[in-house]
N, CA, C and O of each residue as an XYZ file, in Angstrom:
956
protein
N      76.135    152.172     83.962
C      76.869    152.199     83.506
C      78.047    152.944     84.916
O      77.850    154.127     85.194
N      79.357    152.063     85.811
C      79.768    152.436     86.700
C      80.145    153.546     87.106
O      80.939    154.040     86.305
N      79.921    154.272     88.110
C      80.002    155.237     88.504
C      82.062    155.457     88.535
O      82.957    154.708     88.925
N      82.066    156.805     87.935
C      83.610    157.171     88.266
C      83.907    157.370     89.694
O      82.979    157.956     90.251
N      85.090    157.018     90.635
C      85.734    156.915     91.791
C      86.370    158.656     91.334
O      86.852    158.989     90.251
N      86.160    159.505     92.545
C      86.728    160.433     92.493
C      88.128    159.942     92.779
O      88.351    158.871     93.344
N      89.032    160.756     92.373
C      91.123    160.165     92.730
C      90.723    160.675     94.425
O      89.831    161.374     94.905
N      91.713    160.033     94.902
C      92.120    159.951     96.487
C      93.241    160.705     96.719
O      94.401    160.534     96.344
N      92.868    161.344     97.216
C      93.758    162.867     98.033
C      94.879    162.478     98.925
O      94.823    161.494     99.662
N      95.863    163.248     98.841
C      97.084    162.360     99.822
C      96.786    162.871    101.305
O      96.359    163.947    101.724
N      97.225    161.527    102.027
C      96.597    162.092    103.096
C      97.038    162.983    103.526
O      98.039    163.427    102.963
N      96.446    163.773    104.889
C      97.666    165.040    105.106
C      98.900    164.214    106.578
O      99.233    163.177    107.151
N      99.067    165.440    106.489
C     100.291    165.366    107.665
C      99.725    165.737    108.379
O      98.764    166.505    108.433
N     100.527    164.979    109.310
C      99.586    164.391    111.251
C     100.723    165.060    111.934
O     101.875    164.975    111.508
N     100.180    166.142    113.663
C     101.395    166.336    114.244
C     101.762    164.997    114.826
O     100.979    164.102    115.145
N     103.375    165.001    114.934
C     103.636    164.433    115.996
C     104.612    164.880    117.018
O     105.768    165.160    116.699
N     104.075    164.976    118.547
C     104.268    165.382    119.400
C     105.530    166.595    119.187
O     106.722    166.771    119.439
N     104.229    167.349    118.471
C     104.418    168.784    118.312
C     104.991    168.968    117.262
O     105.060    170.191    117.144
N     105.645    168.298    116.056
C     106.466    168.182    115.251
C     105.688    167.769    114.086
O     104.714    167.037    114.260
N     106.033    168.182    112.858
C     104.857    166.909    111.996
C     106.269    166.020    110.959
O     107.493    166.102    110.848
N     105.281    165.309    110.453
C     105.627    163.876    109.391
C     105.519    163.312    108.719
O     104.383    162.844    108.794
N     106.137    162.862    107.760
C     105.370    162.340    106.333
C     106.121    160.932    106.501
O     105.640    159.960    105.918
N     107.296    160.779    107.284
C     107.323    159.472    106.181
C     108.251    158.839    108.197
O     108.989    159.575    108.852
N     107.854    157.469    108.591
C     108.110    157.199    109.973
C     109.011    156.820    109.883
O     109.332    156.316    110.959
N     110.079    156.680    108.849
C     111.406    156.123    108.835
C     112.120    157.495    109.336
O     112.654    157.616    110.438
N     112.047    158.444    108.405
C     112.852    159.667    108.967
C     112.291    160.104    110.645
O     112.914    161.018    111.184
N     111.510    159.661    111.177
C     111.529    159.796    112.729
C     112.027    158.626    113.300
O     112.624    158.468    114.365
N     111.733    157.916    112.534
C     112.866    156.739    112.894
C     114.180    156.374    113.727
O     114.519    155.820    114.773
N     114.974    157.361    112.053
C     116.475    157.293    112.418
C     117.123    158.720    113.480
O     118.314    158.796    113.782
N     115.994    159.827    113.957
C     116.748    160.691    114.477
C     117.143    160.170    115.672
O     118.175    160.793    115.922
N     116.854    159.053    116.968
C     118.075    159.066    117.769
C     119.422    158.869    117.126
O     120.447    159.535    117.268
N     119.190    157.804    116.387
C     120.494    156.774    115.915
C     121.624    158.178    114.989
O     122.852    158.259    114.954
N     120.566    159.086    114.363
C     121.545    160.584    114.066
C     122.924    160.862    115.204
O     124.151    160.859    115.113
N     121.594    161.163    116.618
C     122.577    161.847    117.532
C     123.534    160.718    117.736
O     124.663    160.993    117.328
N     123.423    159.720    118.167
C     124.185    158.822    118.524
C     125.087    158.321    117.489
O     125.972    157.500    117.730
N     124.819    158.902    116.144
C     126.089    158.498    115.532
C     127.136    159.988    115.114
O     128.225    159.995    114.540
N     126.489    160.927    115.540
C     126.988    162.802    115.690
C     127.624    162.638    117.051
O     127.978    163.643    117.668
N     127.755    161.674    117.452
C     128.673    160.801    118.986
C     129.634    160.574    118.768
O     130.598    161.327    118.910
N     129.642    159.326    118.308
C     130.745    158.763    117.150
C     132.298    159.818    116.458
O     133.508    159.597    116.430
N     131.632    160.695    116.102
C     132.075    161.347    115.004
C     132.841    162.844    116.193
O     133.733    163.690    116.132
N     132.324    162.620    116.658
C     132.538    164.011    117.831
C     134.084    163.403    118.354
O     135.122    163.986    118.040
N     134.075    162.323    119.077
C     134.957    161.503    119.620
C     136.460    161.269    118.803
O     137.506    161.237    119.451
N     136.447    161.136    117.549
C     137.249    161.296    116.672
C     138.203    162.657    116.167
O     139.168    162.925    115.451
N     137.069    163.389    117.201
C     137.526    164.938    116.954
C     138.519    165.141    118.009
O     139.734    165.184    118.200
N     137.499    165.234    118.541
C     138.528    165.092    120.215
C     139.835    164.193    120.304
O     140.913    164.717    120.585
N     139.746    163.111    120.111
C     140.990    162.023    119.540
C     142.164    162.994    119.265
O     143.190    163.229    119.903
N     141.615    163.534    117.966
C     142.243    164.528    116.801
C     143.199    165.815    117.831
O     144.421    165.910    117.953
N     142.425    166.423    118.271
C     142.463    167.292    118.982
C     143.498    167.006    120.441
O     144.131    167.909    120.988
N     143.493    165.594    120.887
C     144.137    165.819    122.436
C     145.463    165.415    121.170
O     146.301    166.088    121.770
N     145.812    165.177    120.638
C     147.287    164.742    119.979
C     147.679    165.675    119.033
O     148.893    165.875    119.009
N     146.688    166.600    117.877
C     147.782    166.918    117.498
C     147.537    168.583    117.387
O     148.345    169.396    116.940
N     145.941    168.910    118.020
C     146.402    170.188    118.840
C     146.872    171.323    118.931
O     148.017    170.941    118.693
N     146.999    172.469    119.079
C     148.118    173.527    119.594
C     147.090    173.163    120.811
O     145.924    172.796    120.956
N     148.812    173.653    121.987
C     147.206    173.133    123.732
C     146.629    174.558    123.741
O     146.376    174.717    124.936
N     146.325    175.522    123.197
C     145.468    176.414    123.917
C     143.563    175.874    123.061
O     142.349    175.947    123.250
N     144.354    175.491    122.346
C     142.725    174.757    121.324
C     142.893    173.681    122.588
O     142.170    174.220    123.427
N     143.429    172.460    123.228
C     143.330    171.584    123.750
C     142.848    171.686    124.493
O     142.623    170.578    124.981
N     141.984    173.307    125.648
C     141.418    173.927    126.141
C     139.881    173.335    125.998
O     139.190    172.990    126.957
N     139.482    173.287    124.603
C     138.457    172.447    124.566
C     137.650    171.264    124.440
O     136.517    170.938    124.089
N     138.788    170.728    124.904
C     138.541    169.191    124.850
C     137.223    168.822    125.672
O     136.201    168.275    125.259
N     137.669    169.468    127.490
C     136.737    168.731    128.199
C     135.709    168.954    128.210
O     134.901    168.132    128.642
N     135.356    170.101    127.760
C     133.796    171.370    126.914
C     133.820    169.337    125.947
O     133.342    168.524    126.738
N     134.037    169.002    125.271
C     133.572    168.391    123.969
C     133.448    166.949    124.540
O     132.693    166.191    123.932
N     134.009    166.547    125.486
C     133.840    165.584    126.968
C     132.696    165.517    126.845
O     132.130    164.486    126.482
N     132.076    166.658    127.135
C     130.680    166.871    128.043
C     130.110    167.075    127.014
O     129.116    166.350    127.051
N     130.121    167.692    125.986
C     128.921    167.106    124.820
C     128.710    165.959    124.357
O     127.549    165.628    124.114
N     129.732    165.114    124.133
C     130.206    163.794    123.960
C     128.747    163.540    125.006
O     127.599    163.778    124.630
N     128.989    163.202    125.873
C     128.654    162.963    127.175
C     126.490    163.410    127.447
O     125.555    162.680    127.776
N     126.552    164.669    127.148
C     124.870    164.683    127.036
C     123.943    164.096    126.294
O     122.810    163.711    126.579
N     124.980    164.056    124.624
C     124.039    163.899    123.834
C     123.815    162.451    123.758
O     122.984    161.900    123.036
N     124.902    161.700    124.837
C     124.504    160.263    125.156
C     123.053    160.473    125.892
O     122.086    159.906    125.383
N     122.902    161.117    126.849
C     121.495    161.628    127.675
C     120.147    161.896    126.747
O     118.971    161.874    127.111
N     120.868    162.237    125.018
C     119.978    163.425    124.532
C     119.316    162.231    123.435
O     118.185    162.228    122.948
N     120.333    161.318    123.249
C     119.866    160.516    122.308
C     118.525    159.822    122.805
O     117.439    160.064    122.278
N     118.732    158.729    124.116
C     117.947    157.960    124.319
C     116.210    158.927    124.654
O     115.079    158.467    124.494
N     116.561    160.183    125.091
C     115.360    161.004    125.311
C     114.487    160.999    124.512
O     113.293    160.753    124.677
N     115.224    161.362    123.305
C     115.018    161.222    122.080
C     114.512    160.304    121.363
O     114.109    160.562    120.229
N     114.440    159.059    121.893
C     114.606    157.696    121.280
C     113.033    157.463    121.679
O     112.226    157.346    120.757
N     112.530    157.386    123.203
C     111.766    157.747    124.018
C     110.695    158.477    124.013
O     109.601    157.915    123.967
N     110.802    160.052    124.064
C     110.035    160.506    123.205
C     109.026    160.966    122.101
O     108.067    161.737    122.076
N     109.775    160.013    121.039
C     109.143    160.340    119.137
C     108.944    158.307    119.285
O     108.595    157.635    118.314
N     109.211    157.783    120.469
C     108.741    156.252    119.624
C     109.848    155.301    119.095
O     109.750    154.261    118.442
N     110.838    155.908    119.530
C     111.902    155.425    117.887
C     112.512    154.251    118.979
O     113.516    153.822    118.411
N     112.366    153.561    120.245
C     113.041    152.272    121.011
C     112.742    151.937    120.498
O     111.615    152.060    120.017
N     114.162    150.800    120.078
C     113.862    149.635    119.236
C     115.616    148.586    120.161
O     116.529    148.763    120.967
N     115.145    147.772    119.422
C     116.426    146.803    119.789
C     117.891    146.855    119.620
O     118.871    146.498    120.274
N     117.567    147.687    118.009
C     118.829    148.588    117.052
C     119.321    148.945    117.646
O     120.368    148.520    118.136
N     118.495    150.330    117.944
C     118.480    151.187    118.756
C     119.289    151.037    119.719
O     120.431    151.398    119.435
N     119.070    150.429    121.321
C     119.925    150.110    122.065
C     121.234    149.671    121.911
O     122.361    150.122    122.112
N     120.787    148.765    121.537
C     122.281    148.244    121.005
C     123.087    148.530    120.086
O     123.970    147.703    119.857
N     123.036    149.842    119.237
C     123.550    150.740    118.941
C     124.070    151.728    119.648
O     125.233    152.115    119.538
N     123.081    152.264    120.544
C     123.846    152.826    121.812
C     124.732    152.362    122.136
O     125.871    152.825    122.070
N     124.326    151.138    122.641
C     125.642    150.833    123.817
C     127.079    150.520    123.052
O     128.150    150.862    123.552
N     126.990    149.890    121.890
C     127.927    150.096    120.998
C     129.111    151.080    121.009
O     130.292    150.737    121.046
N     128.589    152.525    120.966
C     128.587    153.886    120.783
C     129.128    153.895    122.266
O     130.339    153.803    122.468
N     128.466    153.976    123.023
C     128.537    154.010    124.513
C     130.367    153.283    125.004
O     130.982    153.689    125.990
N     130.855    152.285    124.121
C     131.194    151.337    124.479
C     132.243    151.966    123.603
O     133.292    152.305    124.150
N     132.070    152.196    122.109
C     133.409    152.830    122.009
C     134.111    154.018    122.000
O     135.095    154.313    121.322
N     133.440    154.749    122.915
C     133.769    155.920    123.712
C     134.695    155.931    124.901
O     135.432    156.846    125.268
N     134.505    154.663    125.465
C     135.020    154.615    126.903
C     136.245    154.354    125.934
O     136.961    155.326    125.696
N     136.662    152.724    125.156
C     137.585    152.437    125.324
C     138.895    153.287    124.811
O     140.019    153.348    125.309
N     138.361    153.914    123.651
C     138.785    155.072    122.813
C     139.934    155.452    123.822
O     141.055    154.963    123.961
N     139.067    156.859    124.722
C     139.283    157.728    125.175
C     140.312    156.863    126.549
O     141.272    157.492    126.993
N     140.143    156.082    126.861
C     141.202    155.525    128.290
C     142.326    154.950    127.239
O     143.531    155.188    127.328
N     141.792    154.269    126.379
C     143.155    153.960    125.653
C     143.985    155.198    124.699
O     144.911    155.017    123.909
N     143.517    156.095    124.958
C     144.320    157.605    124.725
C     144.607    158.291    125.801
O     145.323    159.292    125.766
N     144.140    157.878    126.739
C     144.490    158.642    127.898
C     145.629    157.855    128.766
O     146.197    158.336    129.747
N     145.861    156.522    128.205
C     146.822    155.299    129.090
C     147.910    156.129    127.896
O     148.949    156.601    128.358
N     147.692    156.253    126.679
C     148.741    156.298    125.491
C     149.550    157.406    126.172
O     150.637    157.238    126.724
N     148.648    158.960    126.027
C     149.235    159.730    126.429
C     150.113    160.425    128.589
O     150.849    161.313    129.020
N     149.290    159.202    129.146
C     150.469    158.544    130.344
C     149.369    159.866    131.870
O     149.575    160.291    133.006
N     148.311    159.949    130.825
C     147.445    160.659    132.581
C     147.415    159.416    132.813
O     148.561    159.156    133.179
N     146.745    158.375    132.829
C     146.330    157.139    133.556
C     147.101    155.661    133.785
O     146.565    154.952    132.933
N     147.598    155.242    134.147
C     148.402    153.643    134.428
C     147.464    153.435    133.029
O     146.444    154.007    132.644
N     148.056    152.653    132.614
C     148.094    151.877    131.266
C     147.317    150.054    131.669
O     147.156    149.166    130.833
N     146.971    149.975    133.172
C     146.099    148.397    133.386
C     145.285    149.681    133.392
O     146.185    150.368    132.909
N     144.545    150.322    133.517
C     143.232    150.825    133.597
C     142.363    150.852    131.732
O     141.270    150.657    131.201
N     143.551    151.174    131.445
C     142.316    150.498    130.118
C     142.543    149.306    129.640
O     141.661    148.816    128.935
N     143.451    148.740    129.829
C     143.454    147.191    129.770
C     142.558    146.894    130.398
O     141.862    146.406    129.508
N     141.876    146.776    131.463
C     140.832    146.625    132.572
C     139.698    147.267    131.181
O     139.463    146.817    130.060
N     139.375    148.065    131.663
C     138.219    148.310    130.297
C     137.779    148.141    129.432
O     136.582    148.074    129.154
N     138.849    148.013    128.694
C     138.652    147.367    126.878
C     138.450    145.034    127.371
O     137.643    144.198    126.963
N     139.290    144.960    128.058
C     138.871    143.705    128.452
C     137.213    143.187    129.084
O     136.584    142.171    128.788
N     136.922    144.052    129.820
C     135.666    144.270    130.610
C     134.810    144.607    129.241
O     133.958    143.837    128.798
N     135.051    145.483    128.821
C     133.814    145.291    127.723
C     133.536    143.969    126.208
O     132.611    143.649    125.461
N     135.128    143.537    126.461
C     134.956    142.305    125.620
C     133.988    141.321    126.301
O     133.016    140.840    125.719
N     134.339    141.046    127.627
C     133.460    139.712    128.279
C     132.463    140.367    128.433
O     131.865    139.382    128.000
N     131.409    141.316    128.695
C     130.114    142.073    128.457
C     129.864    142.403    127.101
O     128.635    142.329    127.062
N     130.123    142.621    126.321
C     128.947    142.693    124.869
C     129.594    141.423    124.204
O     129.384    141.499    122.994
N     130.196    140.454    124.473
C     130.373    138.771    123.831
C     129.099    138.417    124.670
O     128.102    138.041    124.054
N     129.065    138.513    126.046
C     127.480    138.028    126.726
C     126.422    138.591    125.843
O     125.653    137.803    125.291
N     126.282    140.086    125.621
C     124.981    141.466    125.473
C     124.699    140.134    124.093
O     123.660    139.476    124.031
N     126.052    139.963    122.960
C     125.106    139.522    121.995
C     124.488    138.407    121.617
O     123.870    138.122    120.592
N     124.799    137.670    122.820
C     123.743    136.160    122.777
C     122.598    136.830    122.995
O     121.609    136.661    122.281
N     122.644    138.040    124.481
C     121.023    138.083    124.252
C     120.060    138.463    123.338
O     118.855    138.225    123.264
N     120.859    139.130    122.625
C     120.725    140.044    121.259
C     119.899    138.903    120.192
O     118.836    139.262    119.684
N     120.335    137.831    119.962
C     120.461    137.140    119.040
C     119.164    136.391    119.294
O     118.560    135.777    118.414
N     118.777    136.486    120.572
C     117.025    136.132    121.166
C     116.319    136.828    120.946
O     115.213    136.474    120.536
N     116.625    138.053    121.110
C     116.091    139.299    121.187
C     115.766    139.818    121.720
O     115.038    140.725    121.316
N     116.157    139.590    123.562
C     116.506    140.092    124.369
C     117.591    141.796    124.303
O     118.607    141.703    123.614
N     117.355    143.064    124.927
C     118.423    144.134    125.393
C     118.616    143.916    126.148
O     118.186    143.098    126.961
N     119.907    145.127    126.093
C     121.282    144.124    127.052
C     120.996    144.513    128.268
O     121.705    143.932    129.090
N     119.838    145.670    128.985
C     119.641    145.801    130.206
C     118.220    144.482    130.692
O     117.797    144.151    131.799
N     117.917    144.124    129.578
C     116.704    142.754    129.934
C     116.909    141.818    130.164
O     116.265    140.848    130.562
N     117.823    142.011    129.940
C     119.004    140.517    130.266
C     119.001    139.834    131.646
O     119.060    138.631    131.903
N     118.903    141.083    132.616
C     119.129    140.966    133.993
C     118.128    140.315    134.380
O     117.121    140.689    133.778
N     117.856    139.168    135.420
C     117.074    138.796    135.535
C     116.767    139.496    137.634
O     115.767    139.952    138.187
N     118.161    139.228    138.129
C     118.073    139.208    139.977
C     117.550    141.211    140.135
O     117.237    142.057    139.297
N     117.645    141.222    141.095
C     116.606    142.476    141.719
C     118.387    142.799    142.107
O     118.343    143.850    142.747
N     119.407    142.500    142.032
C     120.607    143.426    142.077
C     121.024    143.676    141.252
O     121.549    144.789    141.239
N     121.093    142.781    139.914
C     121.701    143.121    138.926
C     121.069    143.995    138.069
O     121.827    144.768    137.483
N     120.225    144.062    137.899
C     119.149    145.046    137.409
C     119.634    146.658    138.413
O     119.877    147.723    137.846
N     119.665    146.533    139.414
C     119.793    147.941    139.878
C     120.927    148.249    139.710
O     121.086    149.469    139.734
N     122.139    147.462    139.486
C     123.458    148.157    139.347
C     123.758    148.084    137.360
O     124.642    148.496    136.609
N     122.800    147.522    137.235
C     123.700    146.752    135.832
C     122.251    147.865    134.598
O     122.299    148.527    133.561
N     121.177    147.437    135.617
C     120.265    148.652    134.422
C     119.542    149.662    135.216
O     118.962    150.365    134.388
N     119.361    149.962    136.056
C     119.016    151.180    136.974
C     119.699    152.588    136.644
O     120.891    152.890    136.696
N     118.528    153.400    136.270
C     118.867    154.555    136.087
C     119.904    155.382    136.915
O     120.573    156.326    136.495
N     119.912    154.708    138.495
C     120.910    155.922    139.047
C     121.666    155.479    138.721
O     122.539    156.274    138.373
N     122.057    153.884    138.522
C     124.078    153.569    138.878
C     124.710    154.120    137.494
O     125.854    154.565    137.408
N     123.224    153.960    135.772
C     123.651    154.453    134.425
C     124.292    155.665    135.059
O     125.505    155.753    135.250
N     123.148    156.868    135.469
C     123.946    157.882    135.302
C     124.921    158.064    135.978
O     125.862    158.391    135.255
N     125.235    158.012    137.202
C     126.224    158.183    138.201
C     127.741    157.018    137.831
O     128.737    156.794    138.519
N     127.468    156.663    136.925
C     128.545    155.920    135.983
C     129.177    156.709    135.325
O     130.375    156.992    135.355
N     128.086    157.203    134.506
C     128.182    158.243    133.188
C     128.532    159.346    133.675
O     129.249    159.938    132.868
N     128.326    160.084    134.889
C     128.965    161.556    135.423
C     129.691    161.039    135.731
O     130.521    161.933    135.566
N     130.663    159.676    136.378
C     132.150    159.626    137.146
C     133.025    160.280    135.679
O     133.827    161.192    135.480
N     132.302    159.167    134.797
C     133.726    158.708    133.514
C     133.889    159.852    132.974
O     134.983    160.383    132.784
N     132.445    160.466    132.593
C     132.967    162.267    132.084
C     134.007    162.693    132.681
O     135.111    162.963    132.209
N     133.391    162.782    134.416
C     134.099    164.157    135.087
C     135.463    163.621    134.947
O     136.229    164.498    134.549
N     136.127    162.283    135.169
C     137.374    162.045    134.948
C     137.918    162.180    133.230
O     138.987    162.741    132.989
N     137.337    161.792    132.476
C     137.645    162.608    130.867
C     137.700    163.737    130.930
O     138.468    164.314    130.160
N     137.264    164.155    131.449
C     137.135    166.089    131.678
C     138.150    166.263    132.447
O     138.968    166.926    131.809
N     138.472    166.065    133.301
C     139.433    166.340    133.999
C     140.928    166.203    133.580
O     141.784    167.087    133.594
N     141.061    164.826    133.185
C     142.257    164.506    132.854
C     142.136    165.193    131.305
O     142.203    166.385    131.606
N     142.049    165.168    130.383
C     141.680    166.450    129.127
C     142.311    167.309    129.786
O     143.534    167.374    129.912
N     141.214    168.265    130.403
C     141.150    169.825    130.694
C     143.087    170.232    131.327
O     143.795    171.115    130.843
N     143.417    169.444    132.272
C     145.099    169.724    132.622
C     146.196    169.220    131.527
O     147.383    169.536    131.596
N     145.723    168.515    130.657
C     146.550    168.048    129.746
C     147.541    168.778    129.267
O     148.746    168.525    129.245
N     146.830    169.906    128.800
C     147.847    170.738    128.333
C     148.199    172.065    128.620
O     148.622    173.010    127.954
N     147.721    171.754    130.542
C     148.546    172.820    131.726
C     150.567    172.522    131.654
O     151.305    173.236    132.334
N     150.893    171.872    131.125
C     152.429    171.824    131.542
C     153.123    173.054    130.395
O     154.225    173.590    130.510
N     152.055    173.294    129.246
C     152.917    173.816    128.658
C     151.821    175.732    128.247
O     152.120    176.764    127.645
N     150.997    175.407    128.751
C     150.519    176.682    129.060
C     150.302    177.373    130.769
O     150.023    178.561    130.935
N     150.478    176.454    131.854
C     150.801    177.236    133.290
C     151.758    176.939    133.120
O     151.484    177.758    133.998
N     152.993    176.520    132.860
C     154.180    176.029    133.590
C     153.985    176.827    135.487
O     153.644    175.997    136.330
N     154.104    177.645    135.774
C     154.488    177.524    136.947
C     153.233    177.048    138.014
O     153.391    176.567    139.137
N     152.039    177.309    137.369
C     151.320    176.453    138.390
C     151.223    175.587    138.201
O     150.623    175.059    139.137
N     151.559    174.600    137.120
C     151.685    173.026    137.494
C     152.592    172.673    137.399
O     152.802    171.571    136.893
N     153.673    173.571    137.912
C     155.143    173.166    138.721
C     154.361    172.918    140.166
O     154.306    171.755    140.564
N     153.646    174.157    141.112
C     153.175    173.635    142.239
C     151.811    173.212    142.462
O     151.134    173.154    143.489
N     151.619    172.987    141.504
C     149.682    171.775    141.974
C     149.631    170.963    140.960
O     148.556    170.541    140.533
N     150.958    170.592    140.369
C     151.007    169.172    139.762
C     150.165    167.399    140.215
O     149.507    166.491    139.708
N     150.583    167.682    141.062
C     150.518    166.246    142.629
C     149.102    166.956    142.549
O     148.249    166.296    141.955
N     148.941    167.455    142.749
C     147.606    167.123    143.270
C     146.454    167.625    142.275
O     145.364    167.545    142.842
N     146.399    167.901    141.543
C     146.029    168.114    140.358
C     145.714    166.564    139.704
O     144.655    165.935    139.716
N     146.759    166.272    139.252
C     146.759    164.149    138.578
C     146.533    163.113    139.553
O     146.339    161.972    139.134
N     146.526    163.391    141.075
C     146.128    163.082    142.532
C     144.219    162.266    142.107
O     143.798    161.114    142.007
N     143.355    164.188    141.930
C     142.200    164.098    141.553
C     142.405    163.461    140.100
O     142.460    162.239    139.966
N     142.467    163.952    139.494
C     142.326    163.040    137.963
C     142.437    161.323    138.239
O     141.367    160.786    137.952
N     143.267    160.554    138.626
C     143.530    159.508    139.050
C     142.451    158.951    140.299
O     142.057    157.820    140.582
N     142.274    159.830    140.685
C     141.401    159.047    142.067
C     140.109    158.911    140.772
O     139.656    157.783    140.575
N     139.681    159.839    140.113
C     138.039    160.260    139.658
C     138.019    158.617    138.181
O     137.166    158.138    137.434
N     139.875    158.271    138.561
C     139.968    157.210    137.129
C     139.438    155.478    137.846
O     138.972    154.517    137.233
N     139.723    155.618    139.220
C     140.305    154.213    140.012
C     138.394    153.871    140.121
O     137.854    152.795    139.864
N     137.536    155.482    140.687
C     136.433    155.061    141.269
C     135.429    154.942    139.969
O     134.465    154.244    140.284
N     135.358    155.364    138.726
C     135.653    154.813    137.508
C     135.712    153.093    136.929
O     135.143    152.430    136.062
N     136.615    152.900    137.840
C     137.384    151.147    137.644
C     136.151    150.769    138.320
O     135.348    150.086    137.683
N     135.777    151.247    139.986
C     135.364    150.443    141.186
C     133.293    150.319    139.755
O     132.700    149.267    139.520
N     133.043    151.170    139.433
C     131.658    151.366    138.653
C     131.934    149.714    138.211
O     131.574    148.649    138.712
N     132.904    150.137    136.802
C     133.085    149.657    135.790
C     133.034    147.739    136.417
O     132.301    146.885    135.919
N     133.757    147.566    137.267
C     134.111    146.360    138.190
C     132.425    146.023    138.565
O     131.912    145.002    138.107
N     131.651    146.954    139.411
C     130.448    146.573    139.893
C     129.546    146.158    138.665
O     128.916    145.106    138.562
N     129.614    147.235    137.720
C     128.114    147.240    136.969
C     128.778    145.579    135.546
O     127.917    144.950    134.931
N     130.203    145.277    135.376
C     130.244    144.171    134.647
C     129.803    142.925    135.513
O     128.730    142.325    135.461
N     130.697    142.728    136.173
C     130.630    141.362    137.102
C     128.678    140.845    137.022
O     128.204    139.939    136.337
N     128.182    141.470    137.647
C     126.884    140.864    137.655
C     126.234    140.459    136.423
O     125.132    139.942    136.600
N     126.655    140.566    135.134
C     126.050    140.192    133.894
C     126.302    139.093    133.556
O     125.488    138.206    133.299
N     128.235    138.996    133.497
C     128.721    137.564    133.585
C     128.606    136.384    134.716
O     128.813    135.187    134.514
N     128.250    136.960    135.876
C     127.543    136.350    136.606
C     126.266    135.399    136.941
O     126.114    134.412    137.660
N     125.522    136.062    136.189
C     123.860    135.812    136.318
C     123.991    134.790    134.373
O     123.383    133.785    134.005
N     124.986    135.619    133.641
C     125.022    134.510    132.020
C     125.815    133.191    132.839
O     125.609    132.018    132.529
N     126.769    133.628    133.954
C     127.279    132.017    134.267
C     125.963    131.114    134.848
O     125.411    130.156    134.306
N     125.790    131.488    135.595
C     124.581    131.103    136.504
C     123.254    130.134    135.386
O     122.655    129.093    135.657
N     123.172    131.031    134.090
C     122.216    130.654    133.617
C     122.481    129.478    132.594
O     121.713    128.575    132.261
N     124.182    129.814    132.056
C     124.441    128.632    131.034
C     125.544    127.878    131.234
O     125.890    127.003    130.441
N     126.443    128.287    132.772
C     127.574    127.445    133.250
C     127.361    125.663    133.120
O     128.274    124.852    132.965
N     125.366    125.252    133.275
C     125.538    123.787    133.789
C     125.595    122.951    132.236
O     125.053    123.836    131.573
N     125.874    121.902    131.280
C     125.908    121.126    130.654
C     124.527    121.084    130.597
O     123.658    121.126    131.467
N     124.497    120.965    129.037
C     122.492    120.432    128.828
C     122.782    118.854    128.436
O     123.701    118.146    128.026
N     121.499    118.773    128.802
C     122.244    117.073    128.540
C     121.002    117.012    127.574
O     119.947    117.618    127.755
N     121.347    116.049    126.354
C     119.923    115.998    125.718
C     118.901    115.366    126.256
O     118.892    115.086    127.454
N     117.927    115.066    125.449
C     116.750    113.677    125.351
C     117.666    112.038    125.691
O     118.474    111.903    124.772
N     117.706    111.553    126.092
C     118.207    109.923    125.430
C     119.833    109.858    125.575
O     120.338    108.754    125.375
N     120.519    110.725    125.837
C     121.873    110.712    125.569
C     121.993    110.358    126.452
O     121.113    110.518    127.298
N     123.566    109.446    126.826
C     124.390    108.742    127.660
C     125.659    109.170    128.500
O     126.737    109.263    127.911
N     125.630    109.259    128.957
C     127.298    110.464    129.988
C     127.896    108.697    129.638
O     127.468    107.559    129.445
N     129.488    109.689    129.758
C     130.386    108.899    128.955
C     131.504    108.587    130.435
O     131.898    109.354    131.314
N     131.695    107.439    130.242
C     133.506    107.944    131.947
C     134.442    108.705    131.492
O     135.383    109.027    132.217
């Protein structure tokens, strides 16, 4: 007579970095949920910049800070919880690009920065993202595509990425902070508007320099690797 096997008990939950999990898929989505929250907060910010009363618009600058702080938190969560993936990297950069382009377009439309700045950022974003999509098709992460030491420092280095993020966040927060001042503080604005706008434009121009410094290496390395036509074996040249 065959011995009856005892029923299998469910596996106990295991601690994971101080927490508990039963399903790896749940913890695998935490960083992406934070990235999605940034996306939603962006459109709340846009609504406030256009529709909220001037007093409410004083919250725009703190909201910019929250959006950019969450950008650092989602990367930390991904590394801490072992959630780093090609999709997560591409999704995070895509949301970064949406945040950046939407805010520059909004600032240009509101007259807070020259419109050419918004056009430059959108153009740079399309070019760089098109190149990175080629790398993603080959399984390369956006930052892993960089080969040269200078390219890795400018594009993938933590110092440049962090500094660029601080410059952008400061520019966005400053410009949106002073947006309601003509209505809320007319006397102060009449006296200091030139200085306040000058600081905002200076931050925007500094962001342009960082954007070009980090975008041009991506385009240059791609052109050097793919610019030469490939000859197929046995193919004969044409006159």
